[in-house]
C-alpha positions as CSV (number, residue, x, y, z in Angstrom):
1,M,-44.3,-107.9,-7.5
2,N,-45.7,-105.0,-5.8
3,A,-42.7,-104.2,-4.0
4,Y,-40.7,-104.1,-7.3
5,L,-43.1,-102.4,-9.3
6,H,-43.5,-99.6,-6.3
7,Q,-39.8,-99.4,-6.2
8,F,-39.6,-98.6,-10.0
9,L,-42.4,-96.4,-10.3
10,F,-41.4,-94.3,-7.0
11,G,-38.0,-95.0,-6.8
12,I,-36.4,-95.4,-10.2
13,Y,-38.8,-94.1,-12.5
14,P,-38.4,-90.2,-11.5
15,Y,-35.2,-90.2,-12.2
16,I,-35.4,-91.5,-15.6
17,C,-37.6,-88.6,-16.1
18,L,-35.4,-86.1,-14.9
19,A,-32.8,-87.3,-17.0
20,V,-34.7,-87.6,-20.1
21,L,-35.7,-84.3,-19.3
22,L,-32.2,-82.7,-19.0
23,V,-30.4,-84.9,-21.9
24,G,-33.2,-83.9,-24.4
25,S,-33.2,-80.6,-23.3
26,L,-29.7,-80.4,-24.3
27,I,-29.7,-82.0,-27.1
28,R,-32.8,-79.9,-28.4
29,F,-31.1,-76.6,-27.4
30,D,-27.8,-77.8,-29.2
31,R,-29.5,-78.9,-32.3
32,E,-32.7,-77.1,-32.9
33,Q,-32.4,-73.9,-31.2
34,Y,-34.8,-71.9,-33.4
35,T,-37.4,-74.4,-31.8
36,W,-36.5,-73.4,-28.5
37,K,-39.2,-70.5,-27.9
38,S,-42.2,-69.7,-26.4
39,D,-44.5,-71.0,-29.0
40,S,-43.2,-74.7,-28.6
41,S,-42.2,-75.1,-25.0
42,Q,-44.4,-76.3,-22.5
43,L,-42.7,-74.7,-19.7
44,L,-44.1,-71.0,-21.1
45,R,-47.4,-72.3,-22.7
46,H,-49.9,-71.5,-19.7
47,G,-52.9,-73.2,-22.0
48,M,-51.1,-76.5,-22.1
49,L,-50.3,-76.4,-18.6
50,R,-54.0,-75.6,-17.4
51,L,-55.2,-79.0,-18.4
52,G,-52.9,-81.1,-16.4
53,S,-53.0,-78.8,-13.6
54,N,-56.1,-80.4,-12.1
55,L,-54.1,-83.3,-10.9
56,F,-51.0,-81.2,-10.0
57,H,-51.5,-78.0,-8.8
58,W,-52.1,-76.4,-5.1
59,G,-51.9,-79.6,-3.3
60,V,-48.1,-80.0,-4.2
61,L,-47.6,-76.8,-2.4
62,V,-49.0,-78.7,0.7
63,V,-46.8,-81.7,0.0
64,V,-43.5,-79.7,-0.8
65,L,-43.5,-77.3,2.2
66,G,-44.9,-80.1,4.8
67,H,-41.5,-81.9,3.7
68,F,-39.6,-78.7,4.1
69,G,-40.8,-77.9,7.8
70,G,-40.1,-81.5,8.8
71,F,-36.6,-81.0,7.4
72,L,-36.3,-77.7,9.0
73,A,-37.0,-79.3,12.2
74,P,-35.3,-82.7,12.5
75,H,-36.9,-85.5,15.1
76,W,-33.8,-85.5,16.8
77,L,-34.7,-81.4,17.7
78,V,-38.2,-81.9,18.7
79,S,-38.2,-85.4,20.1
80,P,-38.1,-84.4,23.6
81,F,-41.6,-82.9,22.9
82,L,-43.1,-84.9,20.2
83,S,-43.2,-88.3,19.3
84,A,-42.2,-89.3,15.7
85,S,-46.2,-89.3,14.3
86,G,-46.7,-86.3,16.1
87,H,-44.0,-84.5,14.5
88,Q,-45.0,-85.6,11.1
89,L,-48.3,-84.3,12.0
90,V,-47.2,-80.7,13.2
91,A,-44.8,-80.8,9.9
92,M,-47.8,-81.4,7.7
93,V,-50.3,-78.9,9.3
94,A,-47.5,-76.1,9.2
95,G,-46.7,-76.6,5.7
96,G,-49.8,-77.0,4.5
97,A,-51.2,-73.7,6.2
98,A,-47.9,-71.6,4.8
99,G,-49.0,-73.2,1.6
100,V,-52.4,-71.9,1.9
101,A,-51.1,-68.6,2.8
102,A,-48.8,-68.2,0.1
103,A,-50.9,-69.6,-2.7
104,F,-53.8,-67.7,-2.1
105,N,-52.1,-64.5,-0.5
106,T,-54.3,-65.3,2.6
107,P,-52.1,-65.1,5.8
108,L,-55.3,-65.2,8.2
109,A,-56.7,-67.8,6.3
110,G,-53.7,-69.9,6.8
111,V,-53.1,-69.1,10.6
112,T,-57.0,-70.1,11.0
113,F,-56.5,-73.2,9.2
114,A,-53.8,-74.1,11.1
115,I,-55.7,-73.2,14.3
116,E,-58.7,-75.5,13.4
117,E,-56.5,-78.4,12.4
118,L,-54.6,-78.8,15.6
119,A,-57.2,-77.6,18.0
120,N,-57.8,-81.2,19.3
121,S,-54.4,-82.5,19.6
122,F,-51.7,-82.3,21.9
123,E,-49.2,-80.4,19.6
124,Q,-50.5,-77.2,20.6
125,R,-47.4,-76.4,22.8
126,V,-45.7,-75.7,19.3
127,A,-48.3,-73.7,17.9
128,L,-46.1,-70.6,18.0
129,L,-43.8,-72.2,15.8
130,V,-46.3,-73.1,13.2
131,M,-47.8,-69.6,13.3
132,T,-44.4,-68.0,12.7
133,A,-43.8,-70.7,9.5
134,I,-47.5,-69.3,8.4
135,L,-46.7,-65.4,8.7
136,I,-43.1,-65.6,7.1
137,A,-44.9,-67.5,4.2
138,G,-47.4,-64.6,4.5
139,F,-45.1,-62.0,4.3
140,V,-42.9,-63.7,1.4
141,S,-46.0,-64.0,-1.0
142,L,-46.7,-60.3,0.0
143,G,-43.3,-59.2,-0.9
144,I,-43.4,-61.1,-4.4
145,A,-46.8,-60.9,-5.7
146,G,-47.9,-57.8,-4.0
147,D,-51.4,-57.2,-2.5
148,Y,-53.8,-58.8,-4.7
149,V,-57.2,-60.4,-4.4
150,Y,-57.2,-64.0,-5.6
151,F,-60.8,-64.3,-6.8
152,G,-61.5,-60.8,-7.5
153,T,-63.5,-58.5,-5.8
154,M,-67.3,-58.8,-5.0
155,P,-68.7,-55.7,-3.2
156,E,-72.0,-57.1,-2.8
157,T,-73.9,-58.3,0.4
158,L,-77.3,-59.5,1.6
159,T,-79.8,-57.9,4.1
160,L,-80.8,-59.9,7.5
161,G,-84.1,-61.2,6.0
162,R,-82.3,-62.7,2.8
163,T,-79.2,-63.9,4.9
164,L,-81.9,-65.9,7.0
165,V,-83.6,-67.5,4.2
166,A,-80.2,-68.6,1.9
167,A,-77.5,-69.0,4.3
168,P,-79.5,-72.0,5.8
169,V,-80.2,-73.7,2.8
170,A,-76.5,-73.1,1.2
171,G,-75.2,-74.6,4.6
172,I,-77.2,-77.5,4.0
173,V,-77.0,-78.7,0.3
174,G,-73.0,-77.2,0.3
175,G,-72.5,-79.4,3.7
176,L,-74.1,-82.5,2.4
177,S,-72.3,-82.4,-0.7
178,G,-69.1,-81.5,0.9
179,G,-69.2,-84.1,3.4
180,L,-70.3,-86.8,0.7
181,F,-67.0,-85.9,-1.2
182,A,-65.0,-86.3,2.1
183,R,-66.6,-89.7,3.1
184,L,-66.4,-91.3,-0.5
185,V,-62.4,-90.1,-0.3
186,L,-61.9,-92.0,3.0
187,A,-64.2,-95.1,1.8
188,L,-62.5,-95.5,-1.5
189,T,-59.0,-94.9,-0.1
190,Y,-59.0,-96.9,3.0
191,R,-61.6,-99.6,2.0
192,R,-60.5,-100.0,-1.5
193,E,-60.7,-103.9,-1.5
194,R,-64.8,-103.7,-0.4
195,Y,-65.4,-101.2,-3.0
196,L,-63.2,-101.4,-5.8
197,G,-62.9,-105.4,-6.0
198,P,-60.1,-106.6,-8.6
199,L,-59.3,-103.3,-9.2
200,A,-58.0,-102.6,-5.7
201,K,-54.9,-104.6,-6.2
202,R,-54.5,-103.1,-10.0
203,P,-53.7,-99.4,-9.2
204,I,-52.1,-98.3,-12.5
205,L,-55.6,-99.9,-14.5
206,W,-57.4,-97.7,-11.5
207,A,-55.6,-94.7,-12.4
208,V,-56.0,-95.2,-16.2
209,L,-59.8,-95.5,-15.5
210,C,-59.8,-92.5,-13.5
211,G,-58.0,-90.6,-16.0
212,I,-60.6,-91.6,-18.9
213,A,-63.2,-91.0,-16.9
214,I,-61.7,-87.3,-15.8
215,A,-61.1,-86.5,-19.6
216,S,-64.6,-87.8,-20.6
217,I,-66.2,-85.2,-18.3
218,G,-63.8,-82.6,-19.4
219,I,-64.6,-83.2,-23.1
220,F,-68.8,-83.6,-22.1
221,T,-68.9,-80.7,-20.3
222,G,-66.0,-78.4,-21.4
223,V,-65.7,-76.5,-18.2
224,T,-63.6,-78.8,-16.1
225,W,-60.0,-78.5,-17.5
226,G,-57.6,-77.1,-15.2
227,T,-58.0,-75.6,-11.6
228,G,-61.6,-74.6,-12.1
229,Y,-59.9,-71.1,-11.3
230,A,-61.5,-68.9,-14.1
231,E,-64.9,-70.3,-13.6
232,A,-64.8,-69.6,-10.2
233,K,-63.6,-66.0,-10.5
234,A,-66.2,-65.4,-13.2
235,A,-68.8,-66.8,-10.9
236,V,-67.9,-64.7,-7.8
237,E,-68.0,-61.7,-10.0
238,G,-71.9,-62.4,-11.2
239,A,-71.1,-64.5,-14.7
240,H,-73.4,-66.8,-15.2
241,E,-71.5,-70.0,-15.6
242,S,-72.4,-73.6,-17.1
243,L,-74.7,-75.4,-14.3
244,W,-72.5,-78.4,-15.2
245,F,-69.6,-76.8,-13.5
246,G,-70.1,-77.7,-9.8
247,P,-71.5,-81.5,-10.5
248,A,-68.6,-82.0,-13.0
249,K,-66.0,-80.3,-11.0
250,F,-67.2,-82.9,-8.1
251,G,-66.6,-85.8,-10.0
252,S,-63.4,-84.6,-11.6
253,T,-61.7,-83.8,-8.3
254,L,-63.1,-86.8,-6.7
255,L,-61.3,-89.0,-9.3
256,S,-58.3,-87.2,-9.7
257,T,-57.9,-87.7,-5.9
258,L,-59.3,-91.2,-5.9
259,A,-56.5,-92.0,-8.8
260,G,-53.8,-91.6,-6.0
261,L,-52.1,-88.8,-7.6
262,P,-50.9,-85.2,-6.3
263,G,-53.8,-83.3,-7.2
264,G,-55.3,-81.4,-4.0
265,I,-58.5,-80.9,-2.4
266,F,-58.2,-77.3,-1.1
267,S,-58.3,-75.4,-4.3
268,P,-60.7,-77.9,-6.3
269,S,-62.8,-77.6,-3.3
270,L,-63.6,-73.8,-3.5
271,A,-64.0,-74.2,-7.4
272,T,-66.5,-76.6,-6.8
273,G,-68.2,-74.6,-4.3
274,A,-68.3,-72.0,-6.6
275,G,-70.1,-74.5,-8.8
276,V,-72.6,-75.3,-6.0
277,G,-73.2,-71.5,-5.5
278,N,-73.8,-71.2,-9.2
279,L,-76.5,-74.1,-8.9
280,L,-78.3,-72.2,-5.5
281,C,-78.7,-68.8,-7.8
282,L,-81.5,-70.9,-9.6
283,L,-83.5,-70.9,-5.9
284,F,-82.5,-67.2,-5.4
285,P,-82.8,-65.1,-8.7
286,D,-83.5,-61.9,-7.3
287,D,-80.5,-61.8,-4.7
288,P,-77.0,-60.6,-6.0
289,R,-75.2,-63.7,-7.7
290,G,-71.6,-63.1,-6.3
291,A,-73.2,-63.3,-2.7
292,I,-75.3,-66.7,-3.6
293,V,-71.8,-67.7,-5.1
294,L,-69.6,-67.3,-1.6
295,L,-72.4,-68.8,0.5
296,G,-71.8,-72.0,-2.0
297,M,-68.2,-71.6,-1.8
298,A,-68.2,-71.4,2.3
299,A,-70.6,-74.2,2.7
300,Y,-69.2,-76.9,0.5
301,F,-65.5,-76.2,1.5
302,T,-66.8,-76.3,5.2
303,G,-68.5,-79.8,4.4
304,V,-65.2,-81.4,2.7
305,V,-62.5,-80.0,5.0
306,R,-64.7,-79.4,8.3
307,A,-62.9,-75.8,9.1
308,P,-65.7,-73.2,9.2
309,L,-63.2,-70.7,10.4
310,T,-61.1,-71.2,7.8
311,A,-63.7,-71.0,5.0
312,V,-65.1,-67.6,5.9
313,I,-61.6,-66.1,6.4
314,I,-60.1,-67.3,3.0
315,I,-63.1,-66.5,1.1
316,V,-63.0,-63.1,2.7
317,E,-59.9,-62.5,2.2
318,A,-59.7,-63.6,-1.3
319,T,-62.9,-61.9,-2.6
320,A,-62.5,-58.5,-0.2
321,S,-66.1,-59.2,0.7
322,R,-65.9,-57.9,4.5
323,A,-69.7,-57.3,4.1
324,M,-70.6,-61.1,3.9
325,I,-68.7,-61.9,7.3
326,L,-71.7,-62.9,8.7
327,P,-73.6,-64.6,6.0
328,L,-71.0,-66.6,5.6
329,F,-70.3,-67.8,9.0
330,A,-74.0,-68.7,9.3
331,S,-73.5,-70.8,5.7
332,A,-70.3,-72.3,7.4
333,L,-71.7,-73.2,11.0
334,I,-74.6,-74.9,9.1
335,A,-72.5,-76.7,6.5
336,D,-70.0,-77.9,9.4
337,A,-73.0,-79.5,11.2
338,A,-74.6,-81.0,7.8
339,G,-71.3,-82.4,7.0
340,R,-70.5,-84.2,10.2
341,L,-74.1,-85.9,9.5
342,V,-72.7,-87.4,6.6
343,C,-68.7,-87.9,7.2
344,K,-68.0,-87.8,11.2
345,E,-64.4,-87.9,10.6
346,K,-62.4,-84.7,9.4
347,L,-60.9,-85.5,6.0
348,Y,-57.1,-84.0,6.5
349,H,-57.3,-85.4,10.4
350,A,-57.9,-89.3,8.8
351,L,-55.7,-88.7,5.9
352,A,-52.7,-87.2,8.0
353,R,-53.2,-90.1,10.4
354,E,-53.0,-92.8,8.4
355,F,-50.0,-91.4,6.4
356,A,-48.0,-91.1,10.0
357,T,-49.2,-94.8,10.8
358,S,-47.9,-95.9,7.4
359,R,-44.7,-94.3,8.0
């Protein structure tokens, strides 16, 4: 039964949806052209798209570009150098890092992400090809979108004395919470029978329950619709965001991931980290809010992904906060140690290994 359901959902149903989209669009354009306008077309309504982007946003870039990387380097070409599982891992890392570079307009962050993800694997021999893919993605992004700052500019910084106080607190809080997220994802993904019981064998019902929970969180808090980009950008620029933003985004992102849908972890982790930093501002009311928020972003992201260098570089590039490099490094390194206490295995490594094994 599960095999037939899987075949229908992933082998037949997508083509039915595409056929309905194409035929329905042609019929509507032919019979009701005056309704074909920006006020009614969801393809042109950013507000409607934001509601669903928590389940379908930057993570799709990683999936698509990872497959594209594998397509550009077929296995017969790389088989003398890599095994089948190694080829899949390299393709996913290269595509994912290229997606990071293009999505956030942060080429250096894409490079550091690839370096950290490949640091402990034998595939370092193909690092040059990976770096080339990332740099091309960065150049294409710069050529199309221009040189922009993703999260807005944050010109403030912290003194050495305040860094010695704020960075360890942010590193511990962000690292532990990020490590908790990673551990929950891995536990509920690969030990579903143990924690979910009968729901482990009913993925559709589980996805529906996750969707209801996500909607309930959004209705109750009003701050988790979409990717969290607007709230994170406002927090980085010093605005007072809702204290619910961090915990609510943590819960909605966790449920989105556990539902088994293509959502993404990278971008929501930055948004959740901004929420963590927003909470940390309660402990440091006399320090610049934007600086404390960045410490929370770096710490939480490091706790989830366990890539401190990537966390620092992507935040510095995405906020033009070069004066915060040292405080961010301090927070990220402490968060890496704290996150390891909660979840010893790197999240992306575990997910990629299981994916490659299943194939």
